[in-house]
ZAVEX-495953 format. One record per residue: residue in one letter; x, y negated, z negated of N, C-alpha, C in turn. Coordinates in steps of 0.2 Angstrom, whole numbers, plus 5000, padded with zeros to 4 digits. Example, Ala and Ser with C-alpha at 12.3 -4.5 7.8 and 13.67 -1.06 7.14 Angstrom:
<pts>
   padren   n.east   n.north   n.up   ca.east   ca.north   ca.up   c.east   c.north   c.up
        A     5066      5028   4961      5062       5022    4961     5066      5016   4961
        S     5064      5011   4965      5068       5005    4964     5064      5000   4961
</pts>
This chain:
<pts>
   padren   n.east   n.north   n.up   ca.east   ca.north   ca.up   c.east   c.north   c.up
        M     5294      4677   4797      5298       4677    4790     5296      4678   4785
        S     5302      4680   4779      5298       4682    4772     5303      4681   4767
        E     5311      4681   4770      5313       4680    4762     5314      4670   4763
        P     5315      4666   4758      5314       4662    4760     5323      4658   4763
        Q     5320      4653   4769      5323       4651    4770     5328      4643   4768
        I     5334      4639   4768      5335       4635    4764     5339      4631   4773
        L     5337      4626   4773      5339       4620    4776     5344      4615   4772
        T     5350      4615   4775      5354       4610    4769     5359      4605   4773
        F     5358      4597   4771      5361       4594    4773     5367      4590   4769
        G     5370      4589   4773      5375       4585    4769     5382      4587   4768
        C     5383      4588   4761      5388       4589    4758     5389      4595   4755
        R     5396      4597   4754      5399       4602    4752     5396      4606   4744
        L     5394      4600   4739      5389       4602    4735     5382      4605   4736
        N     5382      4601   4740      5373       4603    4744     5374      4611   4744
        A     5379      4611   4750      5380       4618    4751     5382      4625   4744
        F     5383      4621   4740      5383       4625    4733     5378      4626   4732
        E     5374      4622   4730      5366       4622    4726     5363      4624   4730
        S     5362      4625   4737      5359       4629    4740     5358      4637   4739
        E     5365      4637   4736      5364       4645    4736     5362      4647   4728
        V     5360      4645   4726      5360       4644    4719     5351      4644   4719
        M     5349      4639   4722      5341       4639    4725     5338      4646   4728
        R     5344      4650   4733      5342       4654    4739     5342      4660   4732
        E     5349      4660   4726      5345       4666    4723     5341      4665   4716
        H     5338      4660   4715      5333       4657    4711     5325      4659   4716
        A     5326      4657   4721      5321       4660    4726     5321      4666   4727
        K     5324      4669   4727      5325       4678    4728     5321      4681   4723
        S     5325      4678   4717      5323       4682    4710     5314      4679   4711
        A     5312      4674   4711      5305       4671    4711     5300      4676   4715
        G     5305      4680   4721      5301       4685    4723     5296      4679   4730
        L     5300      4673   4730      5297       4669    4734     5298      4671   4741
        A     5291      4671   4745      5290       4672    4752     5288      4667   4757
        D     5290      4668   4763      5285       4663    4767     5286      4656   4766
        T     5294      4655   4762      5294       4648    4760     5303      4644   4763
        I     5301      4637   4767      5307       4634    4768     5309      4629   4762
        I     5316      4629   4760      5317       4624    4756     5322      4618   4758
        V     5320      4612   4759      5325       4607    4765     5326      4603   4758
        N     5336      4605   4756      5339       4602    4755     5342      4596   4755
        T     5341      4589   4756      5343       4584    4759     5347      4580   4757
        C     5349      4573   4761      5356       4570    4757     5352      4564   4761
        A     5355      4559   4756      5354       4551    4757     5359      4549   4756
        V     5366      4551   4761      5374       4546    4761     5371      4539   4766
        T     5365      4542   4771      5365       4537    4777     5358      4537   4779
        A     5355      4531   4782      5348       4533    4784     5347      4538   4787
        E     5353      4539   4792      5353       4545    4799     5352      4551   4794
        A     5356      4552   4789      5354       4558    4786     5347      4557   4783
        E     5344      4553   4780      5338       4555    4778     5331      4558   4785
        R     5333      4552   4789      5330       4555    4796     5332      4561   4798
        Q     5336      4562   4798      5336       4570    4802     5334      4575   4798
        A     5333      4575   4790      5329       4580    4787     5321      4579   4787
        R     5319      4571   4788      5311       4571    4789     5310      4574   4795
        Q     5314      4574   4800      5313       4577    4806     5313      4586   4806
        A     5318      4586   4802      5317       4594    4803     5313      4598   4797
        I     5310      4594   4794      5303       4593    4790     5297      4596   4794
        R     5296      4590   4799      5292       4591    4803     5293      4598   4806
        K     5299      4599   4809      5300       4603    4816     5298      4610   4812
        A     5298      4611   4805      5300       4617    4802     5291      4619   4802
        R     5288      4612   4801      5280       4614    4800     5275      4617   4806
        R     5280      4616   4812      5277       4614    4820     5280      4622   4819
        D     5285      4626   4817      5288       4631    4819     5283      4637   4814
        H     5283      4636   4808      5282       4640    4804     5275      4637   4800
        P     5269      4635   4804      5262       4632    4800     5261      4635   4795
        E     5262      4643   4792      5259       4645    4787     5263      4645   4780
        A     5272      4643   4783      5274       4642    4776     5273      4639   4772
        R     5278      4638   4765      5277       4635    4761     5283      4628   4761
        I     5284      4623   4760      5287       4618    4763     5289      4616   4755
        I     5295      4615   4753      5299       4613    4746     5303      4607   4748
        V     5303      4603   4746      5308       4596    4749     5314      4595   4741
        T     5319      4593   4742      5322       4593    4735     5331      4589   4740
        G     5334      4588   4734      5343       4586    4737     5342      4577   4734
        C     5348      4573   4738      5348       4569    4737     5341      4563   4739
        A     5340      4562   4744      5335       4560    4748     5328      4561   4744
        A     5327      4568   4742      5320       4569    4737     5321      4564   4732
        Q     5326      4565   4726      5329       4563    4722     5327      4555   4720
        I     5328      4550   4726      5328       4545    4728     5322      4542   4729
        D     5318      4547   4731      5311       4542    4736     5306      4551   4735
        P     5306      4551   4728      5299       4558    4728     5293      4556   4732
        Q     5290      4551   4729      5284       4549    4732     5283      4548   4740
        G     5289      4547   4742      5289       4545    4750     5288      4553   4755
        F     5292      4557   4750      5292       4564    4756     5286      4567   4753
        A     5284      4567   4747      5277       4571    4745     5272      4567   4749
        A     5272      4563   4752      5268       4559    4755     5266      4562   4761
        M     5273      4565   4764      5272       4569    4770     5267      4575   4772
        P     5262      4575   4776      5258       4581    4776     5259      4589   4779
        E     5267      4588   4780      5270       4594    4780     5273      4598   4774
        V     5273      4594   4768      5279       4595    4763     5272      4597   4755
        D     5273      4604   4754      5270       4605    4747     5273      4604   4740
        R     5279      4603   4738      5282       4602    4732     5288      4599   4735
        V     5291      4595   4729      5295       4589    4730     5298      4591   4723
        L     5306      4594   4722      5311       4595    4715     5316      4591   4717
        G     5316      4588   4712      5322       4583    4711     5329      4589   4707
        N     5334      4584   4710      5339       4587    4710     5342      4590   4702
        E     5339      4587   4698      5339       4593    4691     5334      4598   4690
        E     5330      4599   4692      5324       4604    4692     5325      4608   4699
        K     5330      4608   4702      5330       4614    4708     5334      4618   4706
        L     5339      4615   4700      5343       4620    4699     5341      4625   4692
        K     5336      4625   4693      5332       4628    4686     5327      4634   4689
        A     5329      4638   4687      5325       4645    4688     5318      4645   4689
        E     5316      4643   4684      5309       4641    4682     5306      4636   4688
        S     5309      4630   4692      5306       4628    4696     5303      4632   4702
        F     5304      4638   4703      5304       4641    4707     5299      4649   4705
        G     5297      4649   4699      5293       4653    4697     5287      4650   4696
        A     5279      4655   4694      5274       4653    4694     5273      4648   4691
        A     5277      4648   4684      5276       4640    4678     5278      4634   4682
        G     5283      4635   4684      5285       4629    4688     5280      4626   4695
        E     5273      4630   4696      5270       4629    4703     5265      4623   4700
        H     5264      4624   4695      5257       4618    4693     5259      4608   4697
        R     5265      4609   4697      5269       4599    4698     5271      4601   4704
        R     5266      4597   4707      5269       4596    4715     5274      4591   4717
        V     5275      4588   4713      5282       4583    4711     5285      4584   4704
        A     5291      4586   4703      5293       4587    4700     5302      4584   4698
        V     5302      4578   4698      5308       4576    4700     5310      4570   4692
        N     5314      4573   4688      5316       4567    4682     5320      4564   4683
        D     5320      4560   4679      5325       4554    4678     5331      4557   4677
        I     5335      4557   4685      5343       4560    4683     5348      4555   4681
        M     5347      4549   4680      5351       4545    4675     5351      4546   4667
        S     5344      4553   4666      5346       4552    4658     5352      4561   4657
        V     5351      4563   4662      5355       4569    4663     5361      4567   4660
        R     5361      4573   4656      5370       4573    4652     5373      4579   4652
        E     5373      4583   4655      5375       4588    4655     5374      4592   4661
        T     5379      4596   4666      5378       4601    4671     5379      4610   4668
        A     5373      4612   4669      5373       4618    4668     5381      4623   4672
        S     5379      4628   4670      5381       4634    4675     5378      4637   4680
        H     5379      4637   4685      5377       4642    4691     5380      4647   4693
        L     5381      4654   4689      5385       4660    4693     5380      4661   4699
        I     5382      4661   4705      5381       4665    4712     5385      4670   4713
        S     5380      4675   4715      5387       4681    4717     5390      4680   4723
        G     5387      4676   4728      5391       4674    4734     5388      4670   4737
        F     5393      4668   4745      5387       4664    4749     5387      4668   4755
        E     5381      4671   4757      5379       4675    4762     5383      4673   4768
        G     5388      4680   4769      5390       4679    4774     5398      4676   4777
        R     5401      4674   4770      5405       4670    4768     5411      4672   4766
        T     5417      4671   4769      5422       4674    4764     5428      4667   4758
        R     5423      4659   4760      5425       4654    4757     5418      4655   4754
        A     5419      4648   4747      5414       4649    4744     5416      4642   4739
        F     5410      4637   4737      5411       4632    4735     5410      4634   4729
        V     5413      4630   4723      5411       4629    4717     5412      4624   4714
        Q     5404      4623   4710      5404       4614    4706     5408      4615   4701
        V     5412      4609   4698      5416       4607    4694     5413      4603   4690
        Q     5412      4596   4696      5408       4592    4692     5401      4588   4697
        Q     5399      4583   4693      5393       4582    4694     5392      4573   4694
        G     5388      4569   4698      5386       4564    4696     5393      4558   4699
        C     5391      4552   4695      5395       4547    4697     5396      4542   4695
        D     5401      4540   4690      5399       4531    4686     5402      4526   4688
        H     5405      4529   4695      5407       4521    4701     5399      4519   4702
        R     5401      4513   4705      5395       4508    4707     5398      4507   4714
        C     5400      4510   4719      5403       4506    4726     5398      4504   4731
        T     5399      4498   4731      5391       4492    4734     5389      4495   4741
        F     5391      4501   4744      5388       4504    4748     5381      4509   4749
        C     5385      4511   4741      5382       4519    4739     5375      4521   4736
        I     5373      4526   4738      5365       4527    4735     5365      4533   4732
        I     5372      4536   4732      5372       4542    4730     5370      4542   4721
        P     5374      4538   4716      5374       4539    4711     5366      4539   4707
        Y     5361      4536   4711      5356       4536    4709     5351      4542   4711
        G     5355      4546   4715      5353       4553    4718     5356      4558   4713
        R     5360      4557   4710      5366       4562    4709     5366      4561   4699
        G     5364      4553   4698      5367       4554    4689     5373      4552   4686
        P     5372      4551   4682      5382       4551    4679     5385      4555   4679
        S     5390      4554   4678      5398       4560    4680     5398      4566   4674
        R     5396      4571   4676      5398       4575    4671     5401      4582   4673
        S     5404      4585   4668      5410       4591    4670     5407      4599   4669
        V     5410      4602   4673      5408       4609    4671     5414      4611   4666
        P     5413      4615   4660      5420       4618    4657     5422      4625   4659
        L     5429      4621   4660      5434       4629    4663     5433      4636   4661
        G     5430      4636   4656      5429       4645    4655     5424      4646   4659
        E     5418      4642   4663      5413       4643    4666     5415      4644   4673
        I     5419      4636   4674      5421       4640    4683     5426      4645   4682
        V     5430      4647   4678      5434       4652    4679     5430      4660   4680
        A     5425      4661   4677      5419       4663    4676     5414      4666   4683
        Q     5413      4658   4687      5411       4660    4693     5415      4661   4698
        V     5422      4658   4699      5426       4662    4702     5427      4668   4703
        R     5429      4671   4695      5432       4677    4696     5426      4683   4700
        A     5419      4681   4699      5414       4685    4700     5412      4684   4709
        L     5414      4677   4710      5415       4677    4720     5422      4682   4722
        V     5426      4681   4716      5433       4687    4719     5430      4692   4718
        E     5427      4695   4714      5425       4701    4716     5420      4703   4720
        A     5415      4698   4722      5411       4699    4726     5413      4697   4735
        G     5421      4698   4735      5424       4697    4741     5427      4690   4744
        T     5425      4684   4740      5427       4680    4740     5435      4679   4745
        R     5437      4675   4746      5446       4674    4748     5449      4668   4746
        E     5443      4663   4747      5444       4655    4746     5439      4652   4743
        V     5441      4648   4739      5438       4644    4734     5439      4637   4733
        V     5431      4632   4736      5434       4624    4737     5431      4622   4730
        L     5433      4618   4726      5430       4615    4720     5427      4608   4722
        T     5422      4611   4721      5418       4602    4725     5415      4598   4719
        G     5409      4593   4721      5408       4588    4715     5406      4582   4718
        V     5403      4578   4715      5404       4574    4719     5408      4568   4717
        D     5413      4569   4712      5419       4564    4710     5422      4567   4706
        I     5425      4572   4710      5429       4577    4706     5436      4574   4703
        T     5440      4569   4704      5443       4566    4702     5444      4563   4695
        A     5437      4562   4693      5433       4560    4689     5434      4564   4683
        Y     5433      4571   4686      5432       4576    4681     5437      4577   4673
        G     5431      4579   4669      5434       4578    4662     5433      4574   4658
        A     5431      4568   4660      5431       4562    4656     5429      4564   4650
        D     5420      4568   4650      5416       4569    4647     5416      4575   4642
        L     5424      4580   4642      5422       4584    4641     5429      4585   4635
        P     5429      4588   4629      5433       4588    4622     5439      4589   4624
        G     5445      4584   4623      5451       4583    4626     5453      4582   4631
        R     5447      4577   4635      5449       4575    4642     5453      4579   4648
        P     5453      4586   4649      5456       4591    4655     5454      4586   4661
        T     5461      4585   4664      5460       4581    4672     5458      4587   4677
        L     5458      4585   4684      5457       4590    4688     5464      4595   4689
        G     5469      4592   4687      5474       4597    4690     5476      4600   4684
        Q     5473      4599   4680      5475       4604    4674     5469      4611   4675
        I     5464      4609   4676      5460       4615    4675     5460      4618   4682
        A     5463      4615   4689      5464       4620    4694     5472      4624   4694
        R     5477      4620   4689      5481       4624    4687     5478      4630   4682
        R     5475      4630   4677      5473       4634    4673     5468      4639   4676
        L     5465      4637   4680      5461       4644    4684     5465      4647   4688
        L     5470      4645   4692      5476       4652    4697     5476      4654   4692
        A     5480      4653   4685      5484       4655    4681     5479      4662   4679
        Q     5473      4660   4678      5465       4664    4676     5464      4670   4678
        V     5465      4667   4687      5463       4671    4691     5468      4672   4697
        P     5473      4678   4695      5479       4675    4699     5475      4680   4707
        E     5471      4686   4707      5467       4689    4711     5465      4683   4718
        L     5464      4678   4715      5462       4671    4720     5467      4671   4726
        P     5466      4674   4732      5472       4671    4737     5476      4662   4736
        R     5467      4659   4738      5467       4653    4742     5462      4649   4739
        L     5464      4641   4735      5461       4637    4733     5462      4632   4738
        R     5455      4627   4738      5455       4622    4740     5451      4615   4736
        L     5452      4609   4735      5447       4605    4733     5444      4599   4739
        S     5439      4596   4737      5435       4594    4740     5436      4586   4740
        S     5434      4582   4740      5434       4576    4742     5439      4573   4735
        L     5446      4568   4737      5449       4564    4732     5448      4559   4732
        D     5450      4555   4726      5449       4547    4727     5458      4547   4725
        P     5462      4544   4730      5470       4545    4729     5472      4540   4722
        V     5468      4537   4721      5472       4531    4714     5471      4536   4709
        E     5465      4543   4708      5463       4543    4701     5468      4554   4701
        V     5471      4554   4706      5475       4561    4707     5480      4559   4701
        D     5479      4565   4697      5483       4565    4691     5490      4569   4692
        A     5494      4568   4685      5502       4572    4687     5502      4579   4688
        D     5497      4583   4684      5495       4591    4685     5494      4593   4693
        L     5490      4588   4695      5490       4592    4702     5493      4586   4708
        I     5499      4583   4706      5504       4581    4711     5510      4586   4709
        R     5509      4590   4703      5515       4596    4704     5511      4602   4705
        L     5506      4603   4707      5502       4610    4710     5502      4608   4719
        I     5504      4601   4719      5503       4599    4729     5511      4601   4729
        E     5517      4600   4725      5521       4600    4726     5525      4608   4726
        G     5520      4612   4721      5525       4621    4719     5520      4624   4720
        E     5515      4624   4721      5509       4631    4721     5506      4632   4728
        P     5509      4636   4731      5506       4639    4738     5498      4641   4737
        R     5496      4642   4734      5489       4646    4734     5485      4640   4734
        L     5488      4631   4733      5483       4626    4735     5486      4625   4741
        M     5479      4625   4744      5482       4623    4749     5484      4618   4754
        P     5489      4616   4759      5491       4611    4760     5487      4607   4764
        H     5481      4606   4763      5475       4600    4766     5472      4597   4760
        L     5472      4593   4762      5468       4585    4756     5464      4581   4758
        H     5457      4582   4759      5453       4577    4760     5451      4571   4756
        L     5453      4564   4760      5454       4558    4755     5447      4553   4754
        S     5444      4551   4750      5440       4547    4751     5442      4539   4751
        L     5443      4538   4757      5448       4532    4758     5440      4525   4761
        Q     5437      4526   4764      5430       4523    4766     5436      4516   4771
        A     5439      4514   4770      5442       4508    4774     5450      4506   4773
        G     5454      4503   4776      5461       4501    4777     5462      4494   4776
        D     5458      4491   4775      5457       4484    4773     5458      4482   4763
        D     5462      4477   4763      5460       4478    4755     5453      4472   4755
        M     5452      4467   4759      5447       4462    4758     5439      4466   4756
        I     5439      4473   4763      5433       4477    4763     5434      4481   4757
        L     5439      4483   4755      5440       4488    4749     5437      4485   4744
        K     5438      4479   4742      5435       4472    4736     5429      4476   4737
        R     5428      4472   4742      5419       4471    4744     5415      4478   4743
        M     5419      4482   4743      5414       4491    4744     5418      4492   4736
        K     5420      4487   4730      5422       4489    4726     5423      4497   4723
        R     5428      4499   4730      5433       4503    4729     5439      4501   4721
        R     5442      4508   4720      5447       4509    4716     5453      4508   4720
        H     5455      4509   4725      5462       4509    4727     5463      4504   4731
        S     5468      4503   4733      5471       4498    4739     5474      4501   4746
        R     5473      4497   4751      5477       4500    4756     5484      4501   4756
        T     5488      4500   4751      5495       4501    4749     5494      4508   4746
        D     5491      4509   4740      5490       4512    4738     5488      4520   4739
        A     5484      4518   4745      5481       4525    4750     5489      4527   4755
        I     5490      4521   4757      5497       4523    4760     5501      4528   4756
        A     5502      4524   4751      5509       4529    4745     5506      4534   4743
        F     5499      4537   4742      5500       4543    4740     5500      4547   4745
        C     5498      4546   4752      5499       4552    4756     5508      4552   4757
        R     5510      4547   4758      5519       4548    4759     5522      4552   4751
        R     5519      4549   4746      5522       4557    4741     5519      4562   4742
        A     5514      4562   4742      5510       4569    4744     5516      4573   4749
        R     5518      4572   4754      5521       4572    4762     5528      4572   4759
        D     5530      4570   4754      5537       4572    4754     5538      4576   4747
        L     5533      4579   4745      5534       4585    4740     5532      4589   4742
        R     5528      4589   4750      5526       4595    4754     5524      4593   4760
        P     5530      4595   4764      5529       4592    4770     5526      4595   4775
        D     5524      4599   4775      5517       4603    4781     5508      4601   4778
        I     5510      4597   4773      5503       4593    4773     5499      4590   4777
        V     5492      4591   4777      5489       4586    4780     5483      4584   4778
        F     5481      4579   4780      5476       4574    4777     5469      4574   4781
        G     5463      4574   4780      5455       4571    4781     5455      4565   4775
        A     5449      4561   4780      5447       4557    4777     5442      4553   4778
        D     5436      4552   4775      5429       4547    4775     5433      4540   4777
        L     5430      4537   4781      5432       4530    4785     5424      4528   4787
        I     5422      4520   4783      5415       4520    4786     5419      4513   4789
        A     5413      4513   4797      5417       4508    4802     5409      4502   4802
        G     5411      4495   4802      5407       4488    4802     5404      4489   4795
        F     5406      4491   4790      5404       4486    4784     5403      4477   4784
        P     5399      4477   4778      5397       4471    4779     5402      4466   4778
        T     5403      4460   4782      5407       4454    4782     5414      4457   4787
        E     5414      4464   4791      5420       4466    4792     5423      4462   4799
        T     5428      4460   4798      5431       4457    4805     5435      4461   4808
        E     5436      4461   4815      5438       4464    4820     5446      4464   4818
        A     5449      4459   4813      5457       4460    4810     5455      4467   4803
        M     5450      4463   4801      5447       4470    4796     5448      4477   4799
        F     5445      4478   4803      5442       4485    4807     5452      4488   4808
        E     5454      4482   4812      5461       4486    4815     5465      4487   4810
        N     5464      4486   4803      5468       4488    4797     5465      4495   4796
        S     5459      4495   4798      5456       4501    4795     5458      4507   4801
        L     5459      4505   4808      5460       4509    4812     5470      4511   4812
        G     5473      4507   4811      5477       4508    4808     5481      4511   4804
        L     5475      4513   4797      5477       4518    4793     5478      4526   4794
        V     5476      4525   4800      5474       4533    4803     5483      4534   4805
        E     5486      4529   4808      5493       4533    4811     5497      4532   4804
        E     5495      4527   4797      5500       4525    4794     5501      4530   4789
        C     5493      4532   4786      5493       4540    4782     5495      4545   4785
        D     5495      4545   4793      5495       4552    4797     5489      4556   4795
        L     5484      4553   4798      5475       4557    4795     5475      4560   4802
        T     5474      4569   4800      5472       4572    4804     5464      4574   4806
        Y     5461      4574   4800      5454       4575    4802     5450      4570   4798
        L     5446      4567   4804      5440       4560    4799     5434      4563   4800
        H     5430      4562   4794      5425       4559    4795     5423      4554   4795
        V     5422      4549   4802      5420       4543    4803     5411      4542   4802
        F     5408      4539   4800      5402       4533    4798     5401      4527   4799
        P     5397      4527   4803      5395       4519    4806     5391      4517   4800
        Y     5393      4511   4797      5388       4509    4791     5382      4509   4790
        S     5378      4511   4786      5371       4512    4786     5368      4509   4779
        A     5366      4503   4780      5363       4499    4774     5358      4503   4771
        R     5358      4505   4762      5354       4508    4760     5351      4503   4754
        Q     5343      4504   4756      5341       4500    4753     5341      4498   4745
        G     5342      4495   4740      5343       4495    4735     5353      4494   4731
        T     5356      4494   4737      5362       4495    4736     5366      4487   4737
        P     5370      4485   4734      5372       4477    4735     5375      4475   4741
        A     5379      4481   4745      5381       4480    4752     5374      4480   4758
        A     5369      4480   4754      5365       4481    4760     5362      4473   4760
        R     5363      4469   4753      5362       4461    4754     5369      4456   4757
        M     5374      4459   4759      5378       4458    4762     5376      4454   4770
        P     5379      4450   4773      5379       4448    4779     5382      4457   4783
        Q     5377      4455   4788      5378       4463    4790     5383      4462   4797
        V     5387      4466   4798      5389       4468    4807     5384      4470   4811
        P     5383      4466   4816      5378       4469    4822     5381      4477   4823
        G     5375      4480   4825      5373       4488    4824     5377      4490   4829
        A     5378      4486   4837      5383       4489    4842     5390      4487   4839
        A     5390      4484   4836      5399       4481    4835     5400      4488   4830
        R     5397      4489   4825      5398       4495    4821     5398      4501   4826
        K     5394      4504   4830      5394       4511    4832     5402      4509   4837
        E     5402      4504   4841      5407       4504    4845     5414      4504   4841
        R     5415      4502   4835      5422       4503    4829     5421      4511   4828
        A     5415      4513   4829      5415       4520    4824     5416      4528   4828
        A     5415      4522   4837      5418       4527    4843     5426      4526   4842
        R     5429      4520   4841      5435       4519    4842     5439      4523   4835
        L     5436      4524   4829      5439       4528    4825     5439      4536   4828
        R     5435      4536   4831      5433       4544    4830     5437      4547   4835
        A     5439      4542   4842      5445       4544    4845     5450      4543   4844
        A     5452      4538   4839      5460       4539    4833     5461      4544   4830
        G     5454      4548   4828      5457       4553    4825     5455      4558   4829
        D     5451      4559   4836      5453       4566    4839     5460      4564   4842
        A     5462      4561   4845      5470       4560    4845     5473      4564   4841
        A     5473      4562   4834      5476       4563    4828     5478      4571   4828
        R     5470      4575   4829      5471       4581    4828     5474      4582   4834
        H     5472      4582   4840      5474       4586    4845     5483      4585   4844
        R     5487      4582   4842      5492       4578    4840     5495      4586   4835
        F     5492      4586   4830      5492       4591    4825     5491      4597   4828
        F     5487      4597   4832      5487       4605    4835     5491      4607   4840
        A     5494      4601   4846      5499       4603    4848     5506      4604   4847
        A     5506      4603   4838      5514       4603    4836     5511      4612   4832
        R     5508      4615   4831      5507       4620    4829     5510      4626   4834
        R     5510      4623   4841      5508       4630    4846     5518      4631   4845
        D     5518      4636   4846      5524       4644    4844     5524      4643   4836
        R     5519      4641   4833      5521       4642    4823     5517      4647   4822
        D     5519      4648   4817      5513       4652    4814     5508      4652   4809
        A     5504      4654   4808      5497       4652    4804     5496      4657   4801
        A     5493      4655   4794      5492       4658    4790     5482      4660   4791
        V     5478      4663   4793      5473       4664    4796     5469      4668   4789
        L     5464      4665   4787      5458       4668    4784     5453      4671   4789
        V     5450      4676   4790      5447       4678    4794     5438      4678   4792
        E     5435      4675   4795      5428       4674    4792     5423      4678   4798
        K     5426      4680   4803      5419       4683    4808     5423      4684   4812
        T     5419      4690   4816      5422       4692    4823     5416      4693   4826
        V     5418      4689   4834      5414       4689    4840     5417      4690   4845
        D     5413      4696   4849      5418       4699    4857     5426      4700   4856
        G     5428      4705   4851      5433       4707    4851     5438      4702   4847
        R     5436      4697   4847      5441       4690    4844     5440      4689   4836
        S     5444      4687   4831      5442       4686    4827     5442      4677   4826
        H     5440      4673   4820      5438       4666    4819     5439      4665   4813
        G     5445      4661   4810      5444       4659    4804     5447      4652   4804
        H     5450      4651   4798      5455       4644    4797     5459      4648   4794
        S     5464      4641   4797      5472       4642    4793     5474      4638   4787
        E     5479      4640   4784      5479       4635    4777     5479      4628   4777
        H     5479      4626   4785      5480       4618    4784     5471      4616   4789
        F     5467      4619   4786      5460       4621    4789     5460      4620   4796
        A     5463      4621   4800      5463       4621    4807     5460      4628   4809
        P     5452      4626   4816      5450       4633    4817     5454      4636   4820
        V     5454      4643   4820      5459       4646    4825     5456      4653   4826
        R     5457      4655   4833      5452       4660    4836     5460      4666   4839
        I     5458      4670   4835      5463       4677    4835     5461      4681   4842
        D     5467      4683   4846      5463       4689    4851     5464      4696   4847
        G     5459      4701   4846      5458       4704    4841     5455      4705   4836
        E     5452      4711   4834      5449       4710    4827     5451      4712   4823
        A     5453      4707   4817      5454       4709    4810     5446      4709   4805
        A     5444      4712   4800      5438       4712    4796     5439      4705   4792
        P     5433      4702   4792      5431       4698    4788     5434      4697   4781
        G     5437      4691   4777      5441       4690    4772     5447      4694   4771
        A     5450      4696   4776      5457       4697    4780     5462      4690   4779
        I     5468      4691   4777      5472       4684    4778     5476      4686   4781
        V     5477      4686   4789      5482       4686    4794     5487      4682   4796
        T     5493      4684   4797      5497       4679    4802     5497      4681   4808
        A     5495      4675   4811      5493       4675    4818     5499      4669   4820
        R     5503      4670   4827      5507       4664    4832     5503      4661   4837
        I     5503      4655   4833      5499       4651    4840     5501      4649   4846
        T     5498      4651   4849      5500       4652    4858     5498      4647   4863
        G     5491      4643   4859      5487       4638    4863     5485      4635   4859
        V     5481      4629   4864      5476       4624    4860     5469      4623   4865
        T     5464      4624   4861      5459       4619    4865     5457      4611   4863
        E     5451      4607   4864      5451       4601    4860     5447      4603   4854
        Q     5445      4611   4851      5443       4612    4845     5448      4615   4841
        E     5452      4620   4845      5453       4624    4839     5461      4626   4843
        L     5464      4632   4837      5469       4635    4840     5469      4640   4844
        I     5473      4646   4847      5473       4650    4848     5478      4656   4848
        G     5479      4661   4846      5484       4663    4841     5484      4671   4845
        Q     5490      4674   4842      5490       4681    4843     5492      4684   4837
        R     5489      4689   4835      5490       4693    4828     5497      4694   4828
        I     5502      4693   4821      5509       4698    4822     5510      4700   4812
        G     5504      4699   4811      5505       4701    4803     5499      4701   4799
</pts>
């Protein structure tokens, strides 16, 4: 190993930040270094990060291991106490070039009070290695306090990246070959509240598409359905470059559980948003985050969440059995037994699998616009406008957007023949 390696856990924002760190580390000339970018969304995510750190040390005994990310921000001393770890960087420090140079080496633990951070700096990256899709950070942090969530303590207050910096980033990526950009953040529907004029997510998406006409495809990361603004609704209805695939932060489908989670939407709000979006754009598909076994959840409450898969016609599910995080209000609520959490999560995943299979089957004999990401053994692989994985018989250059007729399906992907 010579160039720095990065192990990334968690969200799309972490994926973006890993690319920022990659460029900083290369510029600093770091060699034989492993950077572990951790996640704290569940106890399992933190366990996996610790396991990866131990494995990295076994596999590379001479390497320098730097740990950062949300779990490191929240528990820096815990990671610093691991004998495998050489340095710990906070979420603010990991994005500063000086943290990876000689001047930053004197602090083994460099973790600021994230709640004191009020700005989100621009991080212009030249591209994502080997990718034709890239994530662009438009927002950071969260001002909400959902009772199950530890992430605000790892990310700090909500703060937005000005439009000009977003446009510059996207232009640089497009010039480097990126064909699809995903706008990402911790709470992107909160975008703009801290900026002059209070621009909304929909407004910056509209302006971005106007100012970078050469960008073929735009996606959005997780949305809070009750905070979607009027401009974004208009884009859903009439902008073909905004892909017909939205991922929603729903978490539950029972009003009492949503209230105890301190969410801002109701079950009715979620269903109404999905119906409105589908009325405006009939081919749209939805993904969603759902938590199984939240404290106090009864079987009847869980059934309401299960029913949401059908009522919202959700296609892609991210299901999490509830994980108690120390320091959150939900950790002090009456807990659902672990076996029940796992069983309910399995039922939600089964419902999600069935929904995805129905969607795949409905795409047979229809055309898909596929962004080719790689070619392996004479077959091209990519994602359709609906974010369905597609395997195309025949080779196409990575970055090409080709039309494929869907001729078959498997449990994991669509199979197509190129027709354009």
